[in-house]
TORKOL-4160 file (C-alpha; in steps of 0.2 Angstrom, whole numbers, padded with zeros to 4 digits, m for minus):
378
<pt num="1" X="1176" Y="0153" Z="m0087"/>
<pt num="2" X="1180" Y="0167" Z="m0089"/>
<pt num="3" X="1193" Y="0176" Z="m0077"/>
<pt num="4" X="1194" Y="0193" Z="m0084"/>
<pt num="5" X="1183" Y="0201" Z="m0070"/>
<pt num="6" X="1193" Y="0194" Z="m0057"/>
<pt num="7" X="1200" Y="0211" Z="m0051"/>
<pt num="8" X="1186" Y="0219" Z="m0049"/>
<pt num="9" X="1175" Y="0206" Z="m0042"/>
<pt num="10" X="1175" Y="0212" Z="m0023"/>
<pt num="11" X="1159" Y="0200" Z="m0020"/>
<pt num="12" X="1155" Y="0220" Z="m0018"/>
<pt num="13" X="1140" Y="0219" Z="m0010"/>
<pt num="14" X="1148" Y="0209" Z="0002"/>
<pt num="15" X="1133" Y="0207" Z="0012"/>
<pt num="16" X="1131" Y="0214" Z="0025"/>
<pt num="17" X="1118" Y="0205" Z="0032"/>
<pt num="18" X="1125" Y="0196" Z="0043"/>
<pt num="19" X="1127" Y="0213" Z="0055"/>
<pt num="20" X="1110" Y="0206" Z="0060"/>
<pt num="21" X="1115" Y="0202" Z="0079"/>
<pt num="22" X="1104" Y="0188" Z="0085"/>
<pt num="23" X="1104" Y="0185" Z="0104"/>
<pt num="24" X="1108" Y="0168" Z="0115"/>
<pt num="25" X="1099" Y="0165" Z="0131"/>
<pt num="26" X="1113" Y="0159" Z="0143"/>
<pt num="27" X="1115" Y="0157" Z="0162"/>
<pt num="28" X="1131" Y="0166" Z="0162"/>
<pt num="29" X="1128" Y="0185" Z="0156"/>
<pt num="30" X="1145" Y="0192" Z="0157"/>
<pt num="31" X="1154" Y="0178" Z="0147"/>
<pt num="32" X="1138" Y="0178" Z="0135"/>
<pt num="33" X="1139" Y="0196" Z="0130"/>
<pt num="34" X="1158" Y="0197" Z="0128"/>
<pt num="35" X="1156" Y="0185" Z="0116"/>
<pt num="36" X="1142" Y="0193" Z="0106"/>
<pt num="37" X="1152" Y="0208" Z="0106"/>
<pt num="38" X="1167" Y="0199" Z="0100"/>
<pt num="39" X="1156" Y="0194" Z="0085"/>
<pt num="40" X="1149" Y="0211" Z="0084"/>
<pt num="41" X="1170" Y="0218" Z="0084"/>
<pt num="42" X="1172" Y="0205" Z="0069"/>
<pt num="43" X="1158" Y="0212" Z="0060"/>
<pt num="44" X="1163" Y="0229" Z="0061"/>
<pt num="45" X="1181" Y="0224" Z="0055"/>
<pt num="46" X="1173" Y="0212" Z="0040"/>
<pt num="47" X="1162" Y="0230" Z="0035"/>
<pt num="48" X="1178" Y="0239" Z="0036"/>
<pt num="49" X="1187" Y="0228" Z="0024"/>
<pt num="50" X="1174" Y="0228" Z="0012"/>
<pt num="51" X="1171" Y="0247" Z="0013"/>
<pt num="52" X="1189" Y="0246" Z="0007"/>
<pt num="53" X="1187" Y="0235" Z="m0008"/>
<pt num="54" X="1172" Y="0243" Z="m0014"/>
<pt num="55" X="1178" Y="0262" Z="m0013"/>
<pt num="56" X="1193" Y="0256" Z="m0022"/>
<pt num="57" X="1183" Y="0246" Z="m0036"/>
<pt num="58" X="1173" Y="0261" Z="m0040"/>
<pt num="59" X="1187" Y="0274" Z="m0038"/>
<pt num="60" X="1202" Y="0266" Z="m0045"/>
<pt num="61" X="1206" Y="0260" Z="m0062"/>
<pt num="62" X="1213" Y="0241" Z="m0066"/>
<pt num="63" X="1229" Y="0247" Z="m0073"/>
<pt num="64" X="1233" Y="0255" Z="m0056"/>
<pt num="65" X="1236" Y="0239" Z="m0047"/>
<pt num="66" X="1254" Y="0240" Z="m0043"/>
<pt num="67" X="1252" Y="0251" Z="m0027"/>
<pt num="68" X="1255" Y="0243" Z="m0010"/>
<pt num="69" X="1238" Y="0250" Z="m0007"/>
<pt num="70" X="1230" Y="0240" Z="m0021"/>
<pt num="71" X="1237" Y="0226" Z="m0016"/>
<pt num="72" X="1232" Y="0228" Z="0003"/>
<pt num="73" X="1212" Y="0230" Z="m0003"/>
<pt num="74" X="1217" Y="0217" Z="m0017"/>
<pt num="75" X="1220" Y="0203" Z="m0003"/>
<pt num="76" X="1203" Y="0209" Z="0004"/>
<pt num="77" X="1193" Y="0206" Z="m0009"/>
<pt num="78" X="1180" Y="0194" Z="m0007"/>
<pt num="79" X="1185" Y="0189" Z="0011"/>
<pt num="80" X="1177" Y="0202" Z="0017"/>
<pt num="81" X="1160" Y="0196" Z="0010"/>
<pt num="82" X="1164" Y="0178" Z="0014"/>
<pt num="83" X="1167" Y="0183" Z="0031"/>
<pt num="84" X="1151" Y="0192" Z="0031"/>
<pt num="85" X="1141" Y="0175" Z="0026"/>
<pt num="86" X="1150" Y="0165" Z="0039"/>
<pt num="87" X="1145" Y="0177" Z="0051"/>
<pt num="88" X="1128" Y="0177" Z="0049"/>
<pt num="89" X="1128" Y="0159" Z="0049"/>
<pt num="90" X="1136" Y="0160" Z="0065"/>
<pt num="91" X="1122" Y="0172" Z="0072"/>
<pt num="92" X="1109" Y="0161" Z="0066"/>
<pt num="93" X="1115" Y="0146" Z="0073"/>
<pt num="94" X="1116" Y="0153" Z="0089"/>
<pt num="95" X="1099" Y="0161" Z="0087"/>
<pt num="96" X="1091" Y="0143" Z="0084"/>
<pt num="97" X="1098" Y="0136" Z="0099"/>
<pt num="98" X="1086" Y="0148" Z="0110"/>
<pt num="99" X="1068" Y="0145" Z="0096"/>
<pt num="100" X="1059" Y="0132" Z="0096"/>
<pt num="101" X="1056" Y="0125" Z="0079"/>
<pt num="102" X="1041" Y="0133" Z="0075"/>
<pt num="103" X="1046" Y="0149" Z="0079"/>
<pt num="104" X="1061" Y="0150" Z="0072"/>
<pt num="105" X="1055" Y="0146" Z="0054"/>
<pt num="106" X="1042" Y="0158" Z="0056"/>
<pt num="107" X="1055" Y="0172" Z="0061"/>
<pt num="108" X="1067" Y="0163" Z="0047"/>
<pt num="109" X="1051" Y="0164" Z="0032"/>
<pt num="110" X="1048" Y="0183" Z="0038"/>
<pt num="111" X="1065" Y="0189" Z="0039"/>
<pt num="112" X="1069" Y="0180" Z="0021"/>
<pt num="113" X="1056" Y="0189" Z="0013"/>
<pt num="114" X="1059" Y="0206" Z="0019"/>
<pt num="115" X="1079" Y="0204" Z="0017"/>
<pt num="116" X="1073" Y="0198" Z="m0004"/>
<pt num="117" X="1061" Y="0212" Z="m0004"/>
<pt num="118" X="1075" Y="0225" Z="0002"/>
<pt num="119" X="1087" Y="0217" Z="m0011"/>
<pt num="120" X="1079" Y="0216" Z="m0026"/>
<pt num="121" X="1075" Y="0235" Z="m0024"/>
<pt num="122" X="1093" Y="0239" Z="m0018"/>
<pt num="123" X="1097" Y="0227" Z="m0036"/>
<pt num="124" X="1090" Y="0241" Z="m0044"/>
<pt num="125" X="1105" Y="0254" Z="m0040"/>
<pt num="126" X="1117" Y="0243" Z="m0035"/>
<pt num="127" X="1119" Y="0227" Z="m0045"/>
<pt num="128" X="1132" Y="0217" Z="m0036"/>
<pt num="129" X="1118" Y="0217" Z="m0021"/>
<pt num="130" X="1119" Y="0202" Z="m0011"/>
<pt num="131" X="1104" Y="0205" Z="0003"/>
<pt num="132" X="1094" Y="0195" Z="m0010"/>
<pt num="133" X="1107" Y="0179" Z="m0010"/>
<pt num="134" X="1104" Y="0181" Z="0010"/>
<pt num="135" X="1086" Y="0176" Z="0011"/>
<pt num="136" X="1091" Y="0160" Z="0001"/>
<pt num="137" X="1105" Y="0158" Z="0013"/>
<pt num="138" X="1094" Y="0159" Z="0029"/>
<pt num="139" X="1080" Y="0145" Z="0021"/>
<pt num="140" X="1094" Y="0133" Z="0015"/>
<pt num="141" X="1100" Y="0136" Z="0033"/>
<pt num="142" X="1082" Y="0133" Z="0042"/>
<pt num="143" X="1084" Y="0115" Z="0034"/>
<pt num="144" X="1102" Y="0111" Z="0042"/>
<pt num="145" X="1095" Y="0116" Z="0060"/>
<pt num="146" X="1089" Y="0100" Z="0066"/>
<pt num="147" X="1105" Y="0089" Z="0058"/>
<pt num="148" X="1120" Y="0082" Z="0065"/>
<pt num="149" X="1135" Y="0091" Z="0061"/>
<pt num="150" X="1142" Y="0078" Z="0048"/>
<pt num="151" X="1127" Y="0082" Z="0037"/>
<pt num="152" X="1136" Y="0101" Z="0038"/>
<pt num="153" X="1150" Y="0096" Z="0034"/>
<pt num="154" X="1144" Y="0085" Z="0020"/>
<pt num="155" X="1133" Y="0098" Z="0013"/>
<pt num="156" X="1149" Y="0110" Z="0013"/>
<pt num="157" X="1161" Y="0099" Z="0005"/>
<pt num="158" X="1146" Y="0096" Z="m0009"/>
<pt num="159" X="1143" Y="0113" Z="m0012"/>
<pt num="160" X="1159" Y="0118" Z="m0016"/>
<pt num="161" X="1164" Y="0103" Z="m0028"/>
<pt num="162" X="1147" Y="0106" Z="m0035"/>
<pt num="163" X="1153" Y="0125" Z="m0040"/>
<pt num="164" X="1168" Y="0115" Z="m0048"/>
<pt num="165" X="1158" Y="0101" Z="m0058"/>
<pt num="166" X="1146" Y="0113" Z="m0064"/>
<pt num="167" X="1159" Y="0127" Z="m0069"/>
<pt num="168" X="1169" Y="0114" Z="m0079"/>
<pt num="169" X="1152" Y="0110" Z="m0089"/>
<pt num="170" X="1141" Y="0125" Z="m0089"/>
<pt num="171" X="1145" Y="0142" Z="m0098"/>
<pt num="172" X="1149" Y="0153" Z="m0082"/>
<pt num="173" X="1149" Y="0168" Z="m0093"/>
<pt num="174" X="1131" Y="0166" Z="m0099"/>
<pt num="175" X="1120" Y="0183" Z="m0094"/>
<pt num="176" X="1135" Y="0192" Z="m0092"/>
<pt num="177" X="1142" Y="0209" Z="m0098"/>
<pt num="178" X="1160" Y="0208" Z="m0091"/>
<pt num="179" X="1165" Y="0224" Z="m0099"/>
<pt num="180" X="1152" Y="0234" Z="m0091"/>
<pt num="181" X="1151" Y="0219" Z="m0077"/>
<pt num="182" X="1132" Y="0219" Z="m0079"/>
<pt num="183" X="1121" Y="0205" Z="m0077"/>
<pt num="184" X="1109" Y="0207" Z="m0095"/>
<pt num="185" X="1095" Y="0195" Z="m0090"/>
<pt num="186" X="1095" Y="0196" Z="m0071"/>
<pt num="187" X="1074" Y="0201" Z="m0072"/>
<pt num="188" X="1071" Y="0188" Z="m0082"/>
<pt num="189" X="1067" Y="0172" Z="m0074"/>
<pt num="190" X="1079" Y="0162" Z="m0082"/>
<pt num="191" X="1094" Y="0174" Z="m0080"/>
<pt num="192" X="1088" Y="0175" Z="m0063"/>
<pt num="193" X="1087" Y="0157" Z="m0059"/>
<pt num="194" X="1104" Y="0157" Z="m0066"/>
<pt num="195" X="1113" Y="0171" Z="m0057"/>
<pt num="196" X="1105" Y="0166" Z="m0040"/>
<pt num="197" X="1112" Y="0145" Z="m0042"/>
<pt num="198" X="1128" Y="0146" Z="m0052"/>
<pt num="199" X="1135" Y="0163" Z="m0058"/>
<pt num="200" X="1129" Y="0177" Z="m0049"/>
<pt num="201" X="1141" Y="0186" Z="m0038"/>
<pt num="202" X="1136" Y="0177" Z="m0021"/>
<pt num="203" X="1127" Y="0162" Z="m0032"/>
<pt num="204" X="1120" Y="0148" Z="m0016"/>
<pt num="205" X="1133" Y="0135" Z="m0024"/>
<pt num="206" X="1144" Y="0136" Z="m0016"/>
<pt num="207" X="1141" Y="0154" Z="m0008"/>
<pt num="208" X="1129" Y="0144" Z="0004"/>
<pt num="209" X="1144" Y="0135" Z="0011"/>
<pt num="210" X="1151" Y="0150" Z="0020"/>
<pt num="211" X="1133" Y="0151" Z="0028"/>
<pt num="212" X="1133" Y="0133" Z="0033"/>
<pt num="213" X="1152" Y="0136" Z="0039"/>
<pt num="214" X="1147" Y="0149" Z="0052"/>
<pt num="215" X="1131" Y="0138" Z="0058"/>
<pt num="216" X="1146" Y="0123" Z="0062"/>
<pt num="217" X="1156" Y="0137" Z="0071"/>
<pt num="218" X="1140" Y="0142" Z="0079"/>
<pt num="219" X="1137" Y="0122" Z="0088"/>
<pt num="220" X="1161" Y="0123" Z="0093"/>
<pt num="221" X="1164" Y="0130" Z="0112"/>
<pt num="222" X="1166" Y="0147" Z="0103"/>
<pt num="223" X="1168" Y="0156" Z="0120"/>
<pt num="224" X="1182" Y="0145" Z="0124"/>
<pt num="225" X="1200" Y="0155" Z="0122"/>
<pt num="226" X="1208" Y="0138" Z="0117"/>
<pt num="227" X="1194" Y="0136" Z="0104"/>
<pt num="228" X="1197" Y="0154" Z="0099"/>
<pt num="229" X="1216" Y="0153" Z="0097"/>
<pt num="230" X="1213" Y="0137" Z="0085"/>
<pt num="231" X="1202" Y="0144" Z="0075"/>
<pt num="232" X="1214" Y="0159" Z="0073"/>
<pt num="233" X="1226" Y="0148" Z="0070"/>
<pt num="234" X="1217" Y="0136" Z="0058"/>
<pt num="235" X="1212" Y="0152" Z="0048"/>
<pt num="236" X="1230" Y="0157" Z="0045"/>
<pt num="237" X="1234" Y="0139" Z="0040"/>
<pt num="238" X="1221" Y="0138" Z="0026"/>
<pt num="239" X="1224" Y="0155" Z="0019"/>
<pt num="240" X="1242" Y="0152" Z="0019"/>
<pt num="241" X="1238" Y="0135" Z="0011"/>
<pt num="242" X="1227" Y="0141" Z="0000"/>
<pt num="243" X="1237" Y="0153" Z="m0008"/>
<pt num="244" X="1253" Y="0145" Z="m0010"/>
<pt num="245" X="1244" Y="0131" Z="m0020"/>
<pt num="246" X="1237" Y="0144" Z="m0030"/>
<pt num="247" X="1253" Y="0152" Z="m0035"/>
<pt num="248" X="1261" Y="0135" Z="m0037"/>
<pt num="249" X="1249" Y="0129" Z="m0050"/>
<pt num="250" X="1247" Y="0147" Z="m0058"/>
<pt num="251" X="1267" Y="0148" Z="m0060"/>
<pt num="252" X="1266" Y="0129" Z="m0066"/>
<pt num="253" X="1251" Y="0130" Z="m0077"/>
<pt num="254" X="1259" Y="0146" Z="m0087"/>
<pt num="255" X="1274" Y="0133" Z="m0092"/>
<pt num="256" X="1263" Y="0117" Z="m0096"/>
<pt num="257" X="1243" Y="0120" Z="m0094"/>
<pt num="258" X="1237" Y="0138" Z="m0092"/>
<pt num="259" X="1220" Y="0132" Z="m0095"/>
<pt num="260" X="1221" Y="0119" Z="m0080"/>
<pt num="261" X="1228" Y="0132" Z="m0068"/>
<pt num="262" X="1213" Y="0143" Z="m0069"/>
<pt num="263" X="1206" Y="0131" Z="m0059"/>
<pt num="264" X="1216" Y="0136" Z="m0044"/>
<pt num="265" X="1213" Y="0153" Z="m0044"/>
<pt num="266" X="1208" Y="0163" Z="m0028"/>
<pt num="267" X="1200" Y="0176" Z="m0034"/>
<pt num="268" X="1180" Y="0176" Z="m0028"/>
<pt num="269" X="1174" Y="0177" Z="m0046"/>
<pt num="270" X="1169" Y="0162" Z="m0052"/>
<pt num="271" X="1173" Y="0155" Z="m0034"/>
<pt num="272" X="1182" Y="0141" Z="m0037"/>
<pt num="273" X="1188" Y="0128" Z="m0023"/>
<pt num="274" X="1204" Y="0136" Z="m0018"/>
<pt num="275" X="1195" Y="0152" Z="m0015"/>
<pt num="276" X="1180" Y="0145" Z="m0005"/>
<pt num="277" X="1196" Y="0137" Z="0006"/>
<pt num="278" X="1204" Y="0157" Z="0006"/>
<pt num="279" X="1185" Y="0164" Z="0009"/>
<pt num="280" X="1186" Y="0151" Z="0026"/>
<pt num="281" X="1201" Y="0154" Z="0032"/>
<pt num="282" X="1200" Y="0173" Z="0032"/>
<pt num="283" X="1182" Y="0172" Z="0041"/>
<pt num="284" X="1192" Y="0159" Z="0054"/>
<pt num="285" X="1204" Y="0173" Z="0055"/>
<pt num="286" X="1194" Y="0187" Z="0059"/>
<pt num="287" X="1181" Y="0176" Z="0070"/>
<pt num="288" X="1194" Y="0169" Z="0082"/>
<pt num="289" X="1205" Y="0183" Z="0083"/>
<pt num="290" X="1193" Y="0197" Z="0088"/>
<pt num="291" X="1186" Y="0184" Z="0100"/>
<pt num="292" X="1202" Y="0180" Z="0109"/>
<pt num="293" X="1204" Y="0202" Z="0107"/>
<pt num="294" X="1186" Y="0206" Z="0114"/>
<pt num="295" X="1190" Y="0204" Z="0133"/>
<pt num="296" X="1207" Y="0214" Z="0132"/>
<pt num="297" X="1196" Y="0228" Z="0124"/>
<pt num="298" X="1182" Y="0227" Z="0135"/>
<pt num="299" X="1196" Y="0230" Z="0150"/>
<pt num="300" X="1202" Y="0244" Z="0141"/>
<pt num="301" X="1184" Y="0253" Z="0137"/>
<pt num="302" X="1189" Y="0252" Z="0118"/>
<pt num="303" X="1176" Y="0235" Z="0114"/>
<pt num="304" X="1159" Y="0245" Z="0114"/>
<pt num="305" X="1168" Y="0258" Z="0102"/>
<pt num="306" X="1169" Y="0245" Z="0088"/>
<pt num="307" X="1155" Y="0235" Z="0094"/>
<pt num="308" X="1141" Y="0249" Z="0090"/>
<pt num="309" X="1145" Y="0250" Z="0072"/>
<pt num="310" X="1145" Y="0230" Z="0070"/>
<pt num="311" X="1127" Y="0230" Z="0077"/>
<pt num="312" X="1122" Y="0242" Z="0065"/>
<pt num="313" X="1131" Y="0233" Z="0047"/>
<pt num="314" X="1116" Y="0233" Z="0038"/>
<pt num="315" X="1111" Y="0249" Z="0039"/>
<pt num="316" X="1130" Y="0254" Z="0035"/>
<pt num="317" X="1130" Y="0245" Z="0021"/>
<pt num="318" X="1116" Y="0252" Z="0014"/>
<pt num="319" X="1124" Y="0270" Z="0020"/>
<pt num="320" X="1140" Y="0264" Z="0010"/>
<pt num="321" X="1131" Y="0261" Z="m0005"/>
<pt num="322" X="1117" Y="0275" Z="m0005"/>
<pt num="323" X="1127" Y="0289" Z="0004"/>
<pt num="324" X="1145" Y="0285" Z="0001"/>
<pt num="325" X="1144" Y="0281" Z="m0015"/>
<pt num="326" X="1134" Y="0293" Z="m0019"/>
<pt num="327" X="1146" Y="0308" Z="m0011"/>
<pt num="328" X="1162" Y="0299" Z="m0021"/>
<pt num="329" X="1152" Y="0302" Z="m0037"/>
<pt num="330" X="1147" Y="0319" Z="m0032"/>
<pt num="331" X="1166" Y="0323" Z="m0031"/>
<pt num="332" X="1170" Y="0318" Z="m0046"/>
<pt num="333" X="1180" Y="0303" Z="m0039"/>
<pt num="334" X="1174" Y="0289" Z="m0048"/>
<pt num="335" X="1187" Y="0279" Z="m0057"/>
<pt num="336" X="1206" Y="0287" Z="m0061"/>
<pt num="337" X="1210" Y="0288" Z="m0042"/>
<pt num="338" X="1228" Y="0280" Z="m0033"/>
<pt num="339" X="1224" Y="0267" Z="m0022"/>
<pt num="340" X="1228" Y="0278" Z="m0006"/>
<pt num="341" X="1215" Y="0290" Z="m0012"/>
<pt num="342" X="1202" Y="0276" Z="m0010"/>
<pt num="343" X="1210" Y="0270" Z="0005"/>
<pt num="344" X="1208" Y="0287" Z="0013"/>
<pt num="345" X="1191" Y="0286" Z="0008"/>
<pt num="346" X="1185" Y="0271" Z="0016"/>
<pt num="347" X="1196" Y="0273" Z="0031"/>
<pt num="348" X="1185" Y="0292" Z="0034"/>
<pt num="349" X="1167" Y="0282" Z="0032"/>
<pt num="350" X="1171" Y="0269" Z="0042"/>
<pt num="351" X="1178" Y="0283" Z="0057"/>
<pt num="352" X="1162" Y="0291" Z="0051"/>
<pt num="353" X="1152" Y="0274" Z="0056"/>
<pt num="354" X="1159" Y="0273" Z="0073"/>
<pt num="355" X="1154" Y="0292" Z="0078"/>
<pt num="356" X="1136" Y="0290" Z="0069"/>
<pt num="357" X="1134" Y="0274" Z="0079"/>
<pt num="358" X="1139" Y="0280" Z="0096"/>
<pt num="359" X="1127" Y="0296" Z="0091"/>
<pt num="360" X="1111" Y="0282" Z="0087"/>
<pt num="361" X="1116" Y="0273" Z="0102"/>
<pt num="362" X="1106" Y="0286" Z="0114"/>
<pt num="363" X="1092" Y="0283" Z="0103"/>
<pt num="364" X="1091" Y="0264" Z="0099"/>
<pt num="365" X="1105" Y="0251" Z="0102"/>
<pt num="366" X="1099" Y="0243" Z="0083"/>
<pt num="367" X="1102" Y="0252" Z="0067"/>
<pt num="368" X="1086" Y="0260" Z="0058"/>
<pt num="369" X="1086" Y="0246" Z="0046"/>
<pt num="370" X="1088" Y="0232" Z="0060"/>
<pt num="371" X="1075" Y="0239" Z="0068"/>
<pt num="372" X="1064" Y="0240" Z="0055"/>
<pt num="373" X="1067" Y="0221" Z="0050"/>
<pt num="374" X="1063" Y="0216" Z="0067"/>
<pt num="375" X="1047" Y="0225" Z="0070"/>
<pt num="376" X="1040" Y="0218" Z="0054"/>
<pt num="377" X="1048" Y="0202" Z="0055"/>
<pt num="378" X="1048" Y="0199" Z="0075"/>
């Protein structure tokens, strides 16, 4: 396994498709509305983290990793992407409650085709696209809709441990030019399949586990503040456990078995078990925390400020690549920048996203890309 790419592997395209806000019928609309807006808030929080990581990746150099800003942003690497995939699984699980089997299958297949098409188009300009992976996450999720929770748990564990087995037996570096972060045979059938299943930016094994974890959460009482608190605390516990064990094993490996200690790293590439635990922990923390704080923000009249852009994260994801990074390049800020410069650029983009979402809400509740997807797929 090659770990040289870890500092840059933000799982960048961080997959914002989780911004697809799926509705669910409920006899208590106020509670349901607050719950959904809490999930929209979580999407915006995760989106902001993703922009911070991606802007830092393209604006700063690897040797500039000692600043506080670099440390803060690095701690989000891969966690924002994981949170988005978990949120997509929650949304899909909620959608499944309100649709018949045939209706759900038809919607899922159409949206998978849509995401696959725009994901491949995005891959032409952004190598770390995640949208085409999302197409398959949803197809896998469809298979588990009628199954009991224990099968979801078994699949999650199998995907996490299955990747470890593959990483120990196959060449994770196959197809990669790590110096330039390019996947050389992505557009060839064998390379595409290898990238999709095993060693791409967000491979189905094990990343589909994040989506299934979200589906599992959607079956829990996520509207109950007691569950939300348990989710938040459980997320903190998972993060602390993953990072502590990783630090201990890395220190031990430096003295005794460095090759073995690599298996306990929490960087997103390759996505080893402790990274998966940290990713699920981060997602639990974000989801639980945002659901808990949503009612207080609503009483203050502030919830909708952040929920609006949270309903448009698919549009904003594409915008942060096509618009945000284009402006960064035009200003000559690609590479060589300090961490605080990248952080300022990312936060400015997030603020502008809030203002854009407010202006766009006068036209439609969903973003233009979300609207197009709904129009084409139902």
